[in-house]
N, C-alpha and C positions, 0 to 999 in steps of 0.2 A: 504494498499499500503506501501510497504517496506520503501520508501524514498531513497533508495538508487539505482543505475543500474546495472541489472545484466548480462553478458554476454547473448547473446543469443545461441554463439556457446556453450553449455554444453555439457562437455565432461563426456560421461560414463565410466563407472570403469571396463569393463573385463578385464580379464587379459591375453587376445588375441591382447591388444593393449600396448602398451609400452610407459613407462613415466619412469623421474626419481625420485627415491622417496627421499624426503626430512625427515633431519631429523627433531626429534622431542622427546616429553617426553612419549613415547610410551613403556608399560612396557612388556615385552616377558615372557608370560608363557609358557614355555617349560616342566614341568611337572605336572601332575594333582592334585599334592598337592597345587602348584602355581594359577591354574589354577580350581579348583574346583567347587567355586560357578559359574562358565561358562562351564559347560559341557553341556549344550544344544546347544553351538555354534559349530558350524562344517563348512566344506565345501561340496559345492553342486557342483560335479567333473561335468563338461559340455562337450559333443562331446569326449565322452568314454575319458576323462580324458586328454585331448587338453587345457583345460581352468578350470577356477572354479569362482565360486562368494561365499559368505559368506551366513550361514542360518542357523536359528535357532529353536531347537524344541519349540513349545508350546501346543501340547498337546501329546501324545504317538504315534500317526500316522500323525501329520500335521508338515511339518513344512512351513518357514515363510522367504522370501526371495524378490530381486527387480522382480517385472515384467518383465524389458527386460530381465534379466539372462534366461528367459523361451523359448526365442525367437531365433532359426535361423537366424543372422545376414546376410548371402546371399541369401535366400530365404524372409524374412519376415516374416515367419508362423512360429506358436508351432513348439517346436524341438520336434523330435522324443522320448516317452518316456524312450526309452531303452537307449537313449544318456546320460540319468544322475545318479548318484548315491550321497545320503546323506552320508556323511562320520564325523560320529556324534564325536567330540572331537578330530579331526584330530591330531596326535602330530608327528615329525620325523617318517614319513612313516608306521604309524598303526592309525587306529578309534577305540573307544569304541566301536558302533556300527556300520554296514555297511546295509544301505538299498537303495533298487532301487524305482522306482515309477511309481505310478499306476493311478494319476490324477493330473492335473494341472488346476487351477481356477484364471484364470485373470478378472480383472474389467471390463465391457461391456463399461468403456469409457476411457478406456487406446489402444491409437494406436500407435504400436512399429511404424510405420512407417511416423507417424508426425515428424517435424521438432521441438526438444527439446526445451521446454518450459515451465514454471510454470506451467502451463495448464495440460501439459503432465505428469510430474511430481507426480504432486499430486495422480495419480491414478498407477503411477509404485509400485505396489507391487503385490505378488501372495502367493499362497499356494500350497503346492505339498502333496499329500496324500500316504503316505509311504504304499511300498507291506505288509508290517506287523509291529504293533505298537512295538518299543521301551520304553523294559522295563528291563531300566538299574540304577541302584542304583547309578551310578556314571554321566547319563544323566538326570538331571531332567527337563521338559518343564519349559520355564520361563512364567512369566506371562505379559499382556498389560494392558498397562495403558492409562492416557490423556496427551496429550502434556503441557508440561511444560510453567510458566512464562517466558516471554522474560529475558532474563539475569539469566537463571535461570544455576547450573552448571547441565552439563550432562554427559556423558559419550558414550563411545563406543569400541565394540568388533572386532576384524577382524584380516582375513587373507591378505594376500597382497602381491603386487611386493615384491621381498626383503626378505618375511618372510612369504613363503608359506608352511614351516613344520609346525607353532604353532602359534596359535591365539597371539595376542597382545592387552593390554587393554591403553586407554586412558580414566581416570577417571575423570577428569578434564578440559572440554571444553565448551562453552557455546552456549546459545540458543541466537543466534543474533538477529534473526528476523524469524517472520512467516507472510507469505500469503498462502491463499488458500490451508488450509491445508498440506502447506510445510514450513518444517521448515530451516531456515538458521543457518549452525551452525560453530563453530571455529575450530571444529574435524578434527583431521590429517588424512586423505583418499589418499589409493591409487588403481592402478589398480588388482580389484580382492576383492575390499572390498564392491563392489555392493552386495545389501541386507543382510548388518550389521546392526546386534541390534545396535539403541540408546537408550540410558536405563536412567531412573532416579528414584532417590531415594525416595519413598514416605513414608507415616506413614506405609503401608502395607508390606513395603520391596521394592525391586528393583524391578520395571516394564518396557518393552520396548514400547519407544513414538512414534518409528519413525524407518524405513529403511534406509538405506543411497542409495542412487540413482545417485547421480553426483556429478561435481565438477564445481565450477564456482569462478566468480571473485567479490568480492566487494569492491567499491573505491580503488580499486588496491591489495587486501589482497587477498587470495586465502582463499574461504569455501567451504565447502560440503553443500549437500542437500539431504532433505530424506522427503519422504511421513511420514503422520503421519497414525498411523496403524487403527486409529477408524475416522470415521466409514468404512474404506474402507473391514476392516479384518471380520466384520462383515455380509457386503455384500457377500463377498466370502465363509464364510462360509457357507452360504443358497444355495452357488451355487456346492460344494460338496455333493457327490452324498452318499445316507444314506449307512450304513456298518453295519456288524456283531456288531460293538463296537457302532454306536450309537440309541438313542432309545426317544423316544417322550416324553414329560413331559405333564402336564394336560394341559398347555396352549397352547400345540402342538408344541413348540419349540424344536427345535433337540437337543443335551444334544452333541457337540464335545469334550469337555475335555479340550478346553481351556480358560484360564482364565481371567477376565479382574475383572484389579484392581479398586476401586474407589479411585478419586485422595485426 
């Protein structure tokens, strides 16, 4: 148990809702030179451009985001594939690559209609298969790794309300607590940041440990909540349909191109 009280009414971060952005130590990455190592992070355009979440390329044809980003909030059903577009490394009106979505995988235990809770957030992860792979030297897929120890320094790269035209990075927030594969963080997030990659630096480099799901309150202080990428992503990869880019190795496991680091 976390040992603190989290508000039951967790506020999800879709841009279509509105809130006042708080000041923070976020660094805006206005140019490719400033954000070169974050080229895999982009906007997932929703409802034909009427909103967005943040998403990250983790293989040349797979992006990672929050599960609630792929649902129609009016009907509660998965949104139509044609309503999405991944805009890799979006900056000031243009992206390095644009891709439609041909398949979505969400966890069988994620229930969009359920009341917001820690149990729901732990499965709030989705994978989206792109219509065609992205093979662009400026857009290199990010690796995944395990949740860090409590008290470790982590960071987040996000688009959000008030900073929709370029990503921002906050590289020094803390992993404050953990419960049921949900990470409680001091990272600054706002509407539109759902699906943002939370990263940690390991001996093997930078790896994604979580995706931003929600905001909450911990002892009167605002915090952000994120689902661990392990083991949920492994389960979701198994749900994706095989493609010409996938093959079986001698162990019978499909190679998706997604990379998992050892901690």
